[in-house]
Backbone bond lengths (Angstrom), bond angles and torsions (degrees), N, CA, C in turn:
res aa  C-N    CA-C-N  psi(-1)  N-CA   C-N-CA  omega(-1)  CA-C   N-CA-C  phi
1 M - - - 1.397 - - 1.501 113.98 -
2 N 1.349 116.92 -47.51 1.394 121.64 -178.33 1.502 112.39 -69.12
3 F 1.409 114.09 -32.62 1.413 117.62 -179.06 1.589 109.14 -70.90
4 S 1.246 118.58 -36.84 1.418 121.23 175.86 1.541 114.56 -63.96
5 R 1.398 116.52 -35.69 1.440 118.51 170.67 1.421 116.48 -69.44
6 V 1.302 118.16 -37.19 1.489 123.05 175.42 1.574 109.65 -65.06
7 L 1.289 115.21 -44.24 1.457 121.06 175.99 1.546 112.78 -58.02
8 L 1.270 115.54 -50.32 1.438 126.44 177.96 1.567 109.04 -55.35
9 F 1.367 114.15 -47.33 1.474 120.01 -175.92 1.523 108.23 -62.57
10 V 1.457 114.85 -47.90 1.384 115.97 179.53 1.545 115.64 -63.85
11 F 1.304 116.31 -33.78 1.484 119.15 176.99 1.460 110.10 -70.63
12 A 1.317 120.92 -32.15 1.475 122.87 177.41 1.514 107.25 -66.68
13 C 1.296 114.74 -46.63 1.530 119.69 177.85 1.525 113.63 -56.06
14 L 1.274 111.58 -45.62 1.517 117.91 179.59 1.544 111.80 -68.16
15 V 1.229 119.41 -36.66 1.543 122.04 174.27 1.542 108.69 -69.17
16 A 1.280 122.56 -36.78 1.410 125.73 -175.70 1.650 105.96 -69.18
17 A 1.357 110.71 -47.80 1.533 117.54 178.40 1.504 113.92 -59.63
18 C 1.299 117.68 -39.24 1.444 123.20 179.25 1.489 111.59 -75.31
19 S 1.192 120.04 -29.00 1.547 125.00 -177.83 1.441 110.96 -77.49
20 V 1.378 118.08 -29.85 1.467 120.04 177.53 1.520 109.43 -85.82
21 S 1.337 115.31 128.10 1.410 115.66 -178.70 1.562 107.34 -125.05
22 A 1.303 118.95 119.92 1.385 122.01 173.77 1.476 111.98 -91.77
23 A 1.266 120.60 160.33 1.459 124.09 -172.05 1.517 103.72 -71.56
24 P 1.361 117.19 123.12 1.516 119.82 179.88 1.551 108.65 -63.87
25 E 1.279 111.52 142.42 1.485 118.07 174.18 1.495 107.13 -84.58
26 P 1.327 113.03 125.69 1.544 117.77 179.80 1.470 110.23 -60.26
27 R 1.282 116.14 147.45 1.511 122.63 178.68 1.498 113.12 -71.14
28 W 1.359 116.76 -24.52 1.480 118.64 -177.24 1.491 111.90 -81.85
29 K 1.361 118.64 -2.48 1.443 117.41 179.94 1.527 113.28 -63.76
30 V 1.262 118.73 -30.64 1.467 122.30 173.13 1.438 110.57 -62.04
31 F 1.286 121.31 -45.31 1.458 123.69 -178.70 1.524 108.66 -65.43
32 K 1.309 116.75 -39.72 1.424 120.47 177.37 1.558 112.81 -56.48
33 K 1.360 115.98 -40.61 1.389 123.51 -175.50 1.616 108.16 -68.03
34 I 1.358 110.77 -38.08 1.519 116.78 178.68 1.515 110.72 -71.91
35 E 1.338 118.86 -35.90 1.349 122.06 173.30 1.527 116.62 -61.93
36 K 1.316 109.89 -45.46 1.499 116.99 174.48 1.490 114.53 -61.87
37 M 1.345 117.46 -40.91 1.478 120.11 175.80 1.541 109.66 -58.32
38 G 1.398 115.75 -46.28 1.403 121.87 -176.44 1.578 110.55 -63.75
39 R 1.363 111.54 -33.93 1.487 113.96 179.97 1.496 108.84 -72.52
40 N 1.327 119.92 -36.38 1.524 119.78 -179.37 1.500 109.78 -67.58
41 I 1.416 118.96 -40.50 1.447 119.28 171.91 1.523 114.20 -54.15
42 R 1.280 110.92 -49.86 1.516 117.30 -177.37 1.584 111.42 -59.02
43 D 1.282 115.69 -47.23 1.441 120.94 177.54 1.470 111.09 -65.54
44 G 1.354 120.07 -35.83 1.514 115.68 178.09 1.550 109.49 -71.41
45 V 1.303 118.85 -32.24 1.492 119.98 176.74 1.582 112.58 -64.86
46 I 1.328 115.18 -41.70 1.397 124.90 176.66 1.477 110.30 -63.28
47 K 1.375 122.51 -42.37 1.404 128.50 179.56 1.611 110.85 -70.93
48 A 1.319 117.37 -33.49 1.415 123.66 -178.91 1.538 112.30 -79.45
49 G 1.254 118.50 -17.09 1.441 124.28 -173.02 1.525 114.89 -55.93
50 P 1.275 118.15 -49.80 1.491 120.12 175.52 1.512 114.62 -62.33
51 A 1.308 117.21 -35.19 1.419 123.39 -176.00 1.573 108.06 -70.80
52 I 1.272 111.99 -40.15 1.573 118.76 179.78 1.570 105.85 -69.83
53 E 1.221 121.46 -36.04 1.445 125.13 179.45 1.535 110.04 -65.49
54 V 1.265 114.78 -46.15 1.496 120.68 179.78 1.606 108.96 -59.85
55 L 1.384 113.96 -45.41 1.437 118.16 176.37 1.468 114.16 -58.35
56 G 1.316 113.56 -43.19 1.477 117.47 177.06 1.466 118.04 -60.36
57 Q 1.381 113.98 -34.89 1.397 123.11 178.38 1.534 112.01 -70.23
58 A 1.423 110.54 -40.24 1.456 116.62 -179.32 1.535 110.89 -64.04
59 K 1.366 113.66 -43.62 1.450 122.08 177.56 1.535 112.00 -56.17
60 A 1.386 116.06 -43.58 1.365 124.50 -179.77 1.548 109.24 -64.59
61 I 1.309 119.65 -37.43 1.423 121.39 -175.57 1.494 108.12 -75.27
62 G 1.333 116.39 -31.44 1.537 122.07 -177.46 1.484 114.28 -73.32
63 K 1.354 117.64 -18.30 1.471 120.82 177.12 1.502 115.69 -74.29
C-alpha cells in the first residue's frame, strides 16, 4: 500500500516536471559573454591609449 502511494507520488512529480517547460537557454550565450568581455577589453585599451601616450611623453621629458 505504501509502495503504491510512493510510486504514484513519484510518477505525479515526474509528470509535473515534464509538463512544465522553461525557455531553453541558447548554447551560444556563453560565446556571447566571451565576445562581450573581449569587446570591453578592446574598448578599454582604446580609451586608455591617449593617457598612456601622455605618460610616455612625460617620462621622456623627465629624463
